[in-house]
Each structure stands twice: as C-alpha cells, then as structure tokens.
C-alpha positions as CSV (number, residue, x, y, z in Angstrom):
1,M,-35.5,13.8,-92.8
2,R,-32.6,15.1,-90.9
3,D,-30.3,13.6,-93.0
4,R,-31.5,14.6,-96.0
5,Q,-31.4,18.2,-94.6
6,E,-27.6,17.0,-93.4
7,G,-26.7,16.2,-97.3
8,R,-28.3,19.0,-99.1
9,N,-26.8,21.4,-96.6
10,G,-23.2,19.7,-97.1
11,A,-23.6,19.3,-101.0
12,A,-24.1,23.3,-100.4
13,G,-20.9,24.0,-98.7
14,S,-19.0,21.5,-100.7
15,R,-20.3,23.7,-103.8
16,E,-19.3,27.2,-102.2
17,G,-16.0,25.5,-101.1
18,A,-15.0,25.0,-104.9
19,Q,-16.5,27.6,-105.9
20,S,-14.3,30.2,-103.1
21,Q,-11.3,27.8,-104.6
22,E,-12.5,28.7,-108.1
23,S,-12.5,32.6,-107.4
24,S,-9.4,32.4,-105.4
25,V,-7.8,30.7,-109.2
26,W,-9.1,33.9,-111.1
27,E,-7.9,36.1,-108.3
28,T,-4.5,34.9,-108.7
29,L,-4.2,34.8,-112.4
30,G,-5.6,38.3,-112.7
31,G,-2.8,39.9,-111.3
32,L,0.3,37.7,-113.0
33,E,1.8,39.2,-116.2
34,S,2.5,35.9,-117.8
35,P,0.4,32.5,-117.7
36,P,1.9,29.7,-115.5
37,T,4.6,28.5,-118.0
38,P,3.7,25.1,-118.3
39,S,6.4,22.4,-118.1
40,G,8.7,21.0,-121.1
41,A,9.4,22.0,-124.6
42,A,6.0,23.0,-124.3
43,S,7.7,26.1,-122.1
44,T,8.9,28.0,-126.0
45,L,5.5,28.5,-126.9
46,V,4.2,30.7,-124.1
47,N,2.6,33.7,-124.9
48,R,2.4,33.0,-128.5
49,M,0.0,33.6,-131.3
50,M,1.0,30.8,-134.1
51,V,-0.5,30.3,-137.5
52,Y,-1.8,26.8,-138.3
53,L,-1.5,25.7,-141.8
54,R,-1.7,22.9,-144.4
55,P,1.6,24.3,-146.2
56,G,-0.1,23.3,-149.9
57,Q,1.2,21.4,-152.4
58,N,3.9,23.4,-153.2
59,L,4.2,25.5,-149.8
60,D,2.3,28.1,-151.4
61,K,0.8,28.5,-148.1
62,L,3.6,28.7,-146.2
63,H,5.3,31.1,-149.2
64,A,2.4,33.3,-148.0
65,V,2.2,34.0,-144.2
66,L,6.0,33.7,-143.4
67,P,6.9,37.4,-144.0
68,H,3.8,38.2,-142.0
69,V,4.8,36.1,-138.6
70,D,6.1,37.6,-136.1
71,T,9.4,34.9,-134.8
72,G,9.4,36.9,-131.8
73,R,5.4,36.3,-130.6
74,S,4.0,33.8,-133.2
75,G,5.4,30.7,-134.9
76,L,3.6,27.3,-137.1
77,V,1.5,24.3,-137.1
78,L,1.6,22.6,-139.7
79,S,-0.9,19.6,-140.9
80,G,-0.9,17.6,-143.9
81,A,0.4,15.7,-146.0
82,N,3.5,18.6,-147.0
83,A,4.0,19.8,-143.3
84,G,7.3,17.3,-143.4
85,K,8.4,19.2,-146.8
86,A,7.3,22.7,-145.0
87,M,9.7,21.7,-141.9
88,R,12.7,20.6,-144.3
89,F,12.5,24.1,-145.9
90,L,11.9,25.9,-143.2
91,C,14.8,24.4,-141.2
92,D,17.5,24.7,-144.4
93,I,16.2,28.7,-144.3
94,G,16.9,29.2,-140.5
95,F,13.4,30.0,-139.5
96,D,13.6,31.3,-136.1
97,A,10.2,30.8,-134.3
98,P,8.6,27.7,-133.3
99,V,7.4,25.4,-135.0
100,L,5.7,22.3,-134.7
101,M,4.1,19.3,-136.9
102,D,0.5,18.4,-136.4
103,P,-0.4,14.6,-137.5
104,A,-4.1,15.4,-137.4
105,C,-5.4,11.8,-137.8
106,Y,-8.6,12.9,-136.1
107,D,-10.0,14.9,-139.5
108,D,-11.3,14.6,-142.3
109,R,-8.6,13.1,-144.1
110,G,-6.9,11.2,-141.3
111,K,-10.1,9.7,-140.7
112,Y,-9.7,8.4,-137.0
113,T,-12.1,7.9,-134.2
114,A,-10.1,7.1,-131.0
115,T,-11.1,4.0,-129.0
116,C,-10.4,3.1,-125.8
117,E,-8.1,0.4,-126.8
118,A,-6.6,2.5,-129.2
119,P,-6.9,6.1,-128.7
120,F,-3.7,7.6,-130.8
121,Q,-2.9,6.3,-134.6
122,I,0.1,5.2,-136.3
123,P,-0.6,6.1,-139.1
124,D,-0.5,3.4,-142.0
125,G,3.0,2.3,-143.8
126,R,5.6,2.5,-140.8
127,I,7.3,-0.3,-139.9
128,E,6.2,-3.2,-137.5
129,G,7.5,-1.9,-133.9
130,S,6.6,1.7,-134.3
131,S,5.7,3.2,-131.1
132,L,3.8,5.9,-130.5
133,E,7.5,7.3,-128.6
134,D,8.8,6.7,-131.8
135,L,6.5,8.3,-134.0
136,L,6.7,11.8,-131.4
137,D,10.8,11.1,-131.8
138,E,10.4,11.3,-135.4
139,Q,8.6,14.8,-135.7
140,L,11.9,16.4,-132.9
141,R,14.4,14.7,-135.3
142,M,12.7,16.8,-138.0
143,G,13.1,19.9,-136.0
144,A,9.7,20.1,-134.4
145,S,10.0,22.3,-130.8
146,A,8.1,19.8,-129.4
147,A,6.1,16.8,-130.3
148,L,2.7,16.6,-130.4
149,T,0.5,13.1,-130.0
150,P,-1.1,11.6,-132.8
151,T,-4.4,11.8,-130.9
152,G,-7.7,10.7,-132.5
153,Y,-11.4,12.3,-132.7
154,I,-12.9,12.0,-129.0
155,P,-16.5,12.0,-129.7
156,G,-19.4,13.2,-127.7
157,G,-20.0,10.7,-125.2
158,G,-16.5,9.5,-125.0
159,I,-15.3,10.7,-121.9
160,D,-13.5,6.5,-121.0
161,I,-12.0,7.4,-125.0
162,L,-10.8,10.6,-122.8
163,K,-9.6,8.6,-119.9
164,A,-7.4,6.2,-121.8
165,A,-6.1,8.6,-123.5
166,A,-5.1,10.9,-120.4
167,R,-3.1,7.6,-119.2
168,I,-0.9,7.4,-121.4
169,A,0.3,10.9,-122.0
170,R,0.2,11.1,-118.9
171,D,3.9,8.8,-118.5
172,L,4.9,9.9,-122.5
173,R,8.7,12.1,-122.6
174,K,8.5,16.0,-121.6
175,E,8.8,16.8,-125.3
176,A,5.4,16.0,-125.6
177,I,1.9,18.0,-126.0
178,F,-1.0,16.0,-125.4
179,V,-3.5,16.9,-128.5
180,V,-7.5,16.6,-127.3
181,P,-9.6,16.7,-130.6
182,L,-13.3,16.6,-128.5
183,D,-16.3,16.9,-130.1
184,A,-17.6,20.2,-128.1
185,S,-20.4,18.7,-126.7
186,L,-17.5,17.4,-123.7
187,L,-17.2,21.0,-122.8
188,A,-20.8,21.7,-122.3
189,R,-23.5,21.6,-119.1
190,D,-22.5,18.0,-117.1
191,R,-19.9,16.4,-118.7
192,F,-17.7,19.9,-118.4
193,R,-16.6,18.8,-115.2
194,R,-16.1,15.3,-116.3
195,T,-14.1,16.3,-119.1
196,A,-12.3,18.9,-116.6
197,A,-11.2,16.7,-114.4
198,V,-9.6,14.4,-116.4
199,L,-7.6,17.2,-117.9
200,E,-6.6,18.0,-114.6
201,D,-5.3,15.1,-114.1
202,V,-2.9,14.9,-116.9
203,A,-0.7,17.1,-115.3
204,R,1.0,17.7,-118.4
205,P,0.9,20.7,-121.7
206,I,-2.3,19.9,-124.0
207,A,-3.5,21.3,-127.0
208,L,-7.2,21.5,-127.4
209,I,-8.7,21.1,-131.3
210,L,-12.9,21.9,-130.9
211,G,-15.1,19.4,-133.1
212,G,-18.3,19.7,-134.6
213,Q,-20.0,20.5,-137.9
214,F,-19.5,24.5,-138.4
215,D,-18.1,26.5,-135.8
216,P,-18.4,24.0,-132.7
217,L,-18.6,26.9,-129.9
218,D,-22.3,27.5,-130.8
219,Q,-23.4,24.3,-129.5
220,S,-24.1,26.1,-126.1
221,K,-24.0,29.0,-124.5
222,Q,-22.4,26.9,-121.7
223,I,-18.7,26.3,-123.7
224,I,-17.3,29.9,-123.9
225,P,-17.2,29.8,-120.1
226,N,-16.2,26.2,-119.6
227,L,-13.5,27.2,-122.2
228,R,-12.0,29.8,-119.7
229,S,-12.4,27.6,-116.4
230,L,-10.3,25.1,-118.8
231,A,-7.7,27.6,-120.0
232,A,-7.2,28.6,-116.0
233,T,-6.6,25.2,-114.4
234,V,-4.7,23.2,-116.3
235,P,-1.3,24.0,-119.0
236,L,-3.6,25.0,-122.0
237,M,-3.5,25.9,-125.4
238,A,-6.4,25.7,-128.3
239,I,-4.9,25.0,-131.5
240,R,-6.6,24.9,-135.0
241,T,-9.0,27.4,-134.0
242,D,-10.0,31.1,-135.0
243,F,-9.9,34.1,-132.3
244,N,-11.2,31.9,-129.8
245,A,-7.5,31.4,-129.1
246,F,-7.7,35.1,-128.0
247,D,-10.2,34.4,-125.5
248,L,-8.4,31.5,-123.9
249,L,-4.9,33.3,-124.3
250,A,-6.7,36.2,-122.7
251,H,-7.8,34.3,-119.1
252,G,-5.0,31.4,-118.8
253,A,-3.6,29.3,-121.9
254,F,0.0,29.5,-122.9
255,A,-0.1,29.6,-126.7
256,G,-2.6,29.5,-129.0
257,A,-3.1,28.5,-133.0
258,I,-5.4,30.1,-135.3
259,G,-6.0,28.2,-138.7
260,T,-5.6,29.9,-142.2
261,G,-9.3,28.6,-143.6
262,G,-12.5,27.1,-142.3
263,S,-11.8,23.6,-142.6
264,V,-8.7,24.2,-140.2
265,R,-9.8,26.3,-137.5
266,H,-11.9,23.6,-136.1
267,T,-12.7,19.8,-137.1
268,V,-15.0,17.3,-137.2
269,D,-16.7,14.1,-136.1
270,P,-14.5,11.3,-138.9
271,A,-17.8,9.7,-139.1
272,E,-19.6,12.9,-140.2
273,K,-19.4,14.6,-143.5
274,P,-18.0,18.0,-143.2
275,R,-20.9,20.3,-143.8
276,S,-20.6,23.8,-145.7
277,Y,-23.3,26.6,-145.9
278,H,-23.2,26.3,-149.9
279,R,-27.0,25.2,-151.0
280,R,-27.8,22.4,-152.9
281,G,-28.1,23.3,-157.1
282,Q,-26.2,27.1,-156.3
283,E,-23.1,27.5,-158.2
284,Q,-19.8,27.1,-155.8
285,D,-18.5,30.8,-154.5
286,Q,-15.0,30.5,-155.4
287,S,-14.1,33.6,-153.4
288,P,-11.8,33.8,-150.5
289,S,-12.6,33.7,-146.6
290,V,-11.7,37.8,-146.0
291,L,-11.2,39.1,-142.0
292,V,-12.6,42.0,-141.6
293,P,-10.8,44.2,-139.1
294,E,-13.7,45.7,-137.9
295,L,-15.8,42.9,-137.3
296,A,-13.4,40.7,-136.5
297,C,-15.3,38.3,-138.4
298,W,-14.1,36.0,-141.8
299,L,-16.5,36.6,-144.5
300,R,-16.7,35.4,-147.9
301,G,-15.3,38.0,-150.7
302,S,-18.6,37.9,-153.0
303,K,-20.8,38.4,-149.8
304,I,-18.6,42.0,-148.6
305,N,-19.3,42.8,-152.2
306,S,-22.7,41.7,-152.2
307,F,-23.1,43.6,-148.4
308,F,-21.8,47.1,-150.1
309,G,-22.9,47.1,-153.7
310,A,-24.7,49.6,-153.1
311,R,-22.1,51.7,-151.8
312,P,-18.4,50.6,-152.7
313,T,-17.0,53.5,-151.4
314,I,-16.9,52.8,-148.5
315,V,-15.6,49.2,-148.3
316,P,-13.2,49.0,-145.2
317,R,-10.3,49.2,-146.4
318,C,-7.2,47.9,-144.5
319,D,-3.6,49.2,-143.4
320,C,-2.2,45.9,-142.8
321,R,0.6,45.0,-144.9
322,V,-0.8,43.1,-147.0
323,C,-3.8,45.3,-148.0
324,R,-1.2,48.9,-147.9
325,G,-4.9,51.1,-148.1
326,Q,-6.2,49.2,-150.5
327,R,-10.4,47.5,-150.7
328,L,-11.4,44.7,-149.2
329,S,-13.6,43.9,-151.9
330,R,-10.4,42.8,-153.8
331,F,-10.6,38.8,-152.9
332,L,-13.4,37.8,-155.1
333,R,-10.8,34.6,-156.9
334,R,-10.2,31.7,-155.8
335,E,-6.0,32.7,-157.1
336,H,-6.7,35.2,-154.2
337,Q,-7.2,32.8,-151.0
338,N,-3.4,33.0,-150.8
339,E,-3.5,36.8,-150.1
340,A,-6.6,36.8,-148.3
341,I,-4.7,34.5,-145.9
342,A,-1.4,36.7,-145.8
343,H,-3.9,39.7,-144.7
344,A,-5.7,37.7,-141.5
345,V,-2.5,36.9,-140.7
346,A,-1.4,39.8,-140.7
347,V,-3.9,41.8,-139.1
348,W,-4.7,39.0,-136.4
349,S,-1.0,39.2,-135.7
350,R,-0.6,43.0,-135.0
351,W,-3.7,42.4,-132.2
352,A,-1.7,39.8,-130.7
353,C,1.0,41.8,-129.9
354,D,-0.7,44.6,-128.9
355,M,-2.8,42.5,-126.1
356,L,0.2,40.5,-125.0
357,Q,1.9,44.1,-123.6
358,A,-0.8,44.0,-121.5
359,P,0.9,44.4,-117.5
360,S,-1.5,41.6,-116.4
361,M,-3.5,38.7,-117.6
362,R,-6.9,40.8,-116.3
363,R,-6.0,43.6,-118.8
364,R,-5.2,41.0,-121.6
365,A,-9.2,40.1,-121.4
366,E,-10.1,44.1,-120.9
367,Y,-8.5,44.4,-124.1
368,W,-9.7,41.9,-125.8
369,R,-13.5,42.0,-124.4
370,N,-13.1,46.1,-125.8
371,L,-12.0,44.1,-129.3
372,C,-15.2,41.9,-129.5
373,Q,-17.5,45.1,-128.3
374,G,-15.8,47.6,-131.1
375,A,-16.5,44.8,-133.4
376,L,-20.1,44.0,-132.3
377,D,-20.9,48.2,-132.5
378,A,-19.0,47.8,-136.1
379,H,-21.6,45.5,-137.1
380,T,-24.1,48.2,-136.5
381,V,-22.8,51.3,-138.0
382,F,-22.3,49.0,-141.2
383,L,-25.7,48.4,-141.4
384,Q,-26.8,52.0,-140.8
385,Q,-24.4,53.1,-143.8
386,M,-26.1,50.9,-145.6
387,R,-29.7,51.5,-144.1
388,R,-30.1,47.7,-143.8
389,M,-31.9,46.0,-141.0
390,D,-30.5,42.5,-141.9
391,G,-27.4,41.2,-143.7
392,L,-24.8,41.4,-141.1
393,E,-25.2,39.3,-138.0
394,P,-22.4,39.0,-136.0
395,Q,-21.2,35.5,-134.9
396,S,-23.1,33.9,-131.3
397,A,-19.2,33.6,-129.9
398,L,-18.6,37.5,-131.1
399,K,-21.8,38.8,-128.6
400,I,-21.1,36.0,-126.1
401,W,-16.9,37.7,-125.6
402,A,-18.4,41.1,-126.1
403,S,-21.6,40.6,-123.0
404,L,-19.6,38.3,-120.5
405,P,-17.6,39.9,-117.8
406,A,-14.0,40.4,-119.3
407,W,-12.8,38.7,-116.0
408,P,-14.8,36.3,-114.2
409,V,-15.6,37.0,-110.5
410,E,-15.9,33.6,-110.3
411,L,-15.2,29.9,-112.4
412,G,-19.2,29.0,-111.7
413,S,-19.5,28.6,-115.7
414,A,-20.3,24.8,-115.7
415,K,-23.6,25.1,-113.6
416,V,-25.3,27.9,-115.8
C-alpha cells in the first residue's frame, strides 16, 4: 500500500515539475521581442506571415497577390504543377522576399501517405538514384530560400511513421525544413505528448500542416492550446493554414503561411476524398470565398449577399488596397476569385504588420486576442442589425482564440 502511495506521490511530483518548467518557458518567451531564431536557412523567415498558393496555369493567382505581398514581413510558399514556373518568374523580376516550394506530395493531388519504410516521396519521373538530398538541392538551385521536405501524409495513429520521418530529418542539410503534414488527431488528448516529444527531438525547423476534413481545429478543443504549447517549445512555422498562423506566430512560432483558398488552408488524408459543404443535388456555388475583416473569417460571396439581402446598405465596405471602399457583396462569380484572394492578402497583411510591431511576444498575443474578441462581437452586431437570431455562427476556432487567456500562465493544455 505504501509503495502504491509513493508511486502516486512521485507521479504528482513529476507533473508539478513539468508544469513549473513549462510555466518558465512561457514567462521567458513572453518578455522576448521576437521568437527565438531557428537554425539554418529558416532564419531568413523569422517574423514573416507568408502567402501559400498554387500559382495557376497562367500564374494568374501569383500576379493577383504580388502587389499586396509585404516584402519586409511576408513572402511566398508555392505548390502545385506550376510552382517551378512561378519560381522562375519571380527570379526574373528580382522578387525581394523569401520564397519556398512545397512538394505537397501529401495532399489530394500528390496522394502519398508516409510509411515507416518510406516517409518521404521521390516523385515519379525522377532519374534512377535520385535521393531526398537531390530533391532538396533542386529547390535551392531554383532559388528557394530554404528546402521543404517531400513528406507524405502522417495519418491518425501514425506516431511510428512520424518517428521514422524525424530520424531522417534530423540529419538533413542545414537548409532543410522538416515538413510535417499531420493528422490533427495526433495533436489531441494522450497522443499530443508523444507527438510533441518526437518533434522536440528533431532539433530543426518544422513546417506543420494540419490534416482533416473541413477545419482540422474542430476535431478537439485541446488542439489549439496544444498547438500553442508546441509553438513555444519547438522551432515551428504553420503553413497551408488559416488564421491559426496568427495564433501560433503570437505564441512562439517563427513564421506562418496562410493559404489563398480553402483547399490550401489545410490538407486531407489522401486515403479519403475531400468533403465539401456542397449538398448533393444543389447547384454548385460559383462565388469565391471572401474574407470579411470585421468577422475575421471567410464567407462565400453568395452567403454575404443572402445574409445582407434585406438590407444591402449595411454590407461591409472594405478600405484595403484592393477594395478601396467598395462593398464585399460584389464577389459573386468565379471570375471574381483572384480579386477576392488579393483582397484577403491585403487585409491580413495589415493585421500581420500591426501584430509583429508589438514590443513583446505577450503584447502580440494580446493584439491577436483583442482582434478575435472584436470579430466575435461583430457577429452579434450584424445579427442584431439584421434582426436575426441565426445565420452567422462564429467559427469554433475563433471562439476558442477569443476565450483563452492571451498569454498562458502554464502549459497544462495536454491534460485538459
């Protein structure tokens, strides 16, 4: 009986020690002006909120966003079939900001799931004998600021696959960033501690991509606080994501990259078909997703028009460099997509600039929480203006970002 009691006391003491250490991490980080600089080529990305995009066959999406990329605070992450073409164009015009190339073999186009034996993919058509180092070297030769690993999707329950990838990534060249396309379930509940331990042991910059249908952050309320814990303890950048990049850049991540469309703001297990909110038998909505600054979320142009339909004069106007005072109800057709993308980049780039000018990490986090709380309040205001009870539900992640303390007192998130 005594041994059992001593065992419980020992476990409790171990937990208290870990919590004390984690609290110390937050206390130190909160007073810093900037997150710690990662090793290698990733050091050029510090304090940048980058744009993640597929450039388009004619580079139309690239041309749409380029005028609105803050070269001092941003950059580009290119993926898809035309990434190489886009990189050559950027080199030709002397684009003066960091650029990365994501092989994206993990997504619904690459369709590669990592295994313990082969966590990284060498794309088809390569000459015999091509290696992982060859692929990284190719990105650097083309002008990439750092090289992103061609990691396959790491599925739920794939902790051993993550370990296998991490063992290889640990010994890669200093210009490499370890891409981790991770099923979001590995960041929840008891799995998080094991996942975090593996990533901490890599000791190199990590580009995290969340996987799951719809919004991966919705899988568990623990994911957001656990991600903050990860950002505070490993050299992390969140790519191919949404405003999760803001939350993590405010809590220790060294950089982020926000996707220009829903399909490049997360990824999905290649074994699954990506689902959408489109109902069977319903006509396909051709309107683009539009960032509504007051709400800090993307809504379909058709949704904006239907919600404000009875009172079009209160549709929000936007004063960004793209909209110049026009109302957001104008985005209704497929051909409006590139303008909607440019509008979003112009808006969140201003937010990023404001947040990154904060004098300390703690102040960054306060800026971000205040922005989220303001967006949450705006949902209520719009409903009141329209005399409606529903039809404008805030995203779950926004509610969590607004409700959590701006700066954690301790890193006890994994035991929630």
